[in-house]
N, C-alpha and C positions, 0 to 999 in steps of 0.2 A: 697196764702198759700205756705209754704215751700214745702209741699208735691207736690203741683202743679209745683213748680219750679224744683224739683228733677225729676218729671216725664218728663217734657219737656227736661231737660238736658239729661236724659237717652235716650230719643228718638233721640236727636241729635247724641249722642255718638254711639247708635246702627245704626243710618242711615249711619254714616261714616264707622263703622266696617263691615257693610253688603256689602260693595263694595270691589273690589280687591285693591283699593287704599284708605287706611285710611287717617285720618287727618295728621298724622306725615309724611306719604309718600308724600302727596300733598306738604307739606312744603319742603321736601327734593328736590323734582323735581323743584318747583318754585324758590328755593334758587339758582339754577343753571342758572336761566334766567339772561339776561342782566339787568343792573340797569336802562337802558334807552331804550325806544322804540320811533322811529321817528313817528310812526303812530299807532293809536289804533287798526287798522286792523291786524297789525303784532302781537301785544300782544294777541288779540283774536284768531288768527290763531295758535299761540303757545299753548294756553290753549286748543283749540279744538283738536289739534294733540295729546296732552299728556293725556287728561282725557276724559272719556266716559260718566260718570254719571252727571246729572244736579247739584247735591249737591257738587261734587268735582270741577266742573267748577266754580260754584258760590264761593266756598271757595278759589280756586286758585286766582281768580281775587281780592277778598277781601284781601287776604294775600299779593299779590304783591303790590297793591295800598297802603296798610297800611304801607308797608316797604320802599316805594320808592317815594311817593308823600308827600311833606311837606305842612303844612298849611301856607297859605299866610296871615300872621298877619297884614300886612299893609292894605290889602283890606278885612279884616275879617268882618263877619256879613253882607255880601252883598248877596242879592237874585237878580239874573238877571231878568230884566223886559224888554222884547222886543216886540215892536209893528210892525206888518206887515200886508199887505193887500193881499188878495187872491181871486181868482174867482171861485174856486171849492174846494171840500173836498180833492181831490187828491193833488192839489197845496198846500193846507194848510199843509197836512202831509209831503210833500216834504220839505217845509220850516222848519217845526219843526225838521225833521231829520237832515237837514243841520245845524241847530242851535246846536243840540246835538253833531254832529260830530265836528263842529268848536270848541266848548267848550272842548270836549275831547282832541282834538289835541293840543289846547293851554295849557291845564293842563299837558299833557305829555311833550310837548316841554320845558315848564318852570320848570317842576319838582315840581310844587307847585300849589295850588289853594285854593279857599274858598270852603265852603261846596257844593255849586252848581257845582263846577268843579269836586269834588270827585264823587258826585252823578251822574252827566251826563257821566263822564268817565266810571263809573261802569255800568250804563244803556247801554251805547253803546256796551261795551264788551259783556254784557249778551245777547243783541239782536243778536250779531254776532255768539254767540255759542249756540243759540237756547233756552235760558232760559228767560221766560217771566219776565219782570222787569219794574217797574215804578219809577219815582222820586216823592217823597212825600215832599211837602212844609209844614212847620209848625213852631212850637216854640221849641227851645232847651233851657231847664232850666239849666243854668250853673253858675249863679252868685247869690250871697246872696241877692243883692238888687231886685231880681226878685220875692222873696218869697211873695206871697199875693199881688203882684203889677204888674201883667202881663197884657198886652193888646193883644187882639186877632188879631195879625198881624204876618206874617211870618218873622222869622229871621234865619231860618235854613232849610237845606234840607237833606234828607236821602233816602233810597230805600226800596221797597218791592219786593220780588221775589216769584215766584210760583214754588214750588218743589213738585212733585208727587200730584198735584191737590190742594195743600194747600198753602196759602200765609204766608210769613214769613218776619220779619223786620230786617233791618241791618243799621248800620251807619258807613260807611267807614271813615268818617272824624274823629269821636271820637275814632275809633279803631286805628288810626294812632299815636295818642299822645295827649299831653296836651299843653295848652298855659298859660303862666303866665306873670308877669311883665318883664321877661327877654326874652320872645319870645316863639317860638315853640320848644318843646322837644319831639323827637320821643320816644314814649313808646308804641310800638305796643301791641294790646290786642285783643283776640278773643271775649271778653265779649259782644261786640256789633254786633256779627254775629249771625243772627237767634235767637235773644234774645226773650224769651217768652213775649207776649204782655203786661202782667201785669207789668213786670219789665221794659220793654221799656217805658211804660207810666209814670214811675217815673220822667223822664226828657225829654220826647218827646210828643208833642201834635200836631197832624195833623190838618190842616185847613179843610180837608175833613174827617169827623169823621169815615167814613167807614174804614180808614186806621189805626184806633186804633186796629182793629181786636178783639175788646172786647167792653163791655159796659163801658162807662166812660163819664165824662163831664168836661167842662172847669173849673168850680168852684172848683171841687176837685183837678184838676191839679194845678190850681193857688195857692191854699192854702196848698198844700203838702209842707213838708220841702224840702230843697235842699238836694238831695241824691247823694253822690259821688259813683264812680265805685266800691269801696269796699263793698257797700251794695249789689251789684249784685254778686261780687266774693265770698262773704261769706254767701250768701243766707239769708240776714237779712230782716226781716219783722217786722215793728213796728205797734202794734195794739193800743197803747196808749203812748202819746197823739194822738188824732185823727186829729189834725190840725198842720200845720207848723207855724201858727201865734198864739202866746200865749199872752194873756193879762198879763201885769206885775204881776207875781205871788207873793203872800204874804206868801205862804206856800210851802213846797217841791213839786216838780213836779214828779208825778209817771210815770215811763216808764215800758211798757211791750213789750218785743220783743222776736222773735225767731232768732236763728243764727245757720245755718247749719254747718259752718266751722269756726274754730278759738278758741282762748282761751278767755273766757268771762272776765277773770281777767285783760285783756288788754284794757278794755273799760274805758275811762276817760272822763272828761268834763272840759270846762271852759266857762265863760261868756266873751263877747268881751271887757269888761273893766278890765279883769284880765290878768296878765302876764303869769301865769303858769297853766298847766293842774292839775286837782284835781282827786284823785282816787275815785272810787265808790265801794260800797258793793252790790254785786248782789246775789240774791237768785233764785234758780231754783224751778219752780212751774208748774207742768203739762206740761213740755216741753217748757215753757217760762222762760226767764230771767226777773226778776223784780228788779227794783232799783229806788231810789228816788234821784233827784238832788235838793240840797238846794235852797231855794228862793234866788234871786240875791240881792247883796248889791249895792247901787247906781242905776245908770240908764243905764244898758247895752242895746245895740241894738240887740244882738244876743246871743244865746246859741249854743255852738258847742259840739257835741259828737264825740269822737275820738276812733279809734281802734289803739292801740299802739301810734304812733305819727301822724297818718294820720286822717284827718277829714273825718267823714263818713256821718254825719247828721248836718244840720244847721237849727235852729228855729229862727224866728223873734220874738222879744219881743216888745210889743206895750204898 
């Protein structure tokens, strides 16, 4: 619910403002850091020296990584899988820590990495500054061909951190920018830092369900529409249609949504077999925006809903 989103957002704002160093100040300090560190211990030492609270340390690392580590498009969608033998639990943990350190070093040295590199670099720095952190492997829903057609196998990694006794979710990879046919484009965003679990679930599904930090299931995730970051930025919640997979409609498709921020007159649509966006007539009803999308002509594969010129929701037409 939008109310839930706003409460969580206000909690995060309050958490930052309750410290001597608020979010803006963290950015000001970290912006003075070197753009390159030869070793993750040096980055961690800098953060440990400059910040005292767990949330500021966590945000400082997220902010630096998001502004200085590029996505390695050539090796994208790789989850590292390493086999090793050990004779004791102590030796096992030492090998795991060495693997995390080696990945963190490689990511820093190259200035780029895949999601596993972002996540392990972030985890290593958090461990060094005393913030409990884990790497979460799962599915990242980022492409239209994934709607209703996902397999339960990992293709993405992100992190969970424990702040003041509670776990929170973040994705340093997606916070760094976007990838399109032309490559990686740095477009840093805070939207994936300590995102409320319900919103994080829109496009992240962990293989270990406990890291959803909420009730949910794979079928719901699989059949959700593809939701872009503007859904989070604008506090958009769609209550109808209930599925992202639509049987080819013969009559108009009714939409019911909430939007916390933005101008509803900027919501448009088109089908994938159409060249141009089409306007919509929205009505406000009990805090919801209600509108109907005409039935498609021909045989489109997808219905796209836009805010201004940016796609925000994609539905598969079957």
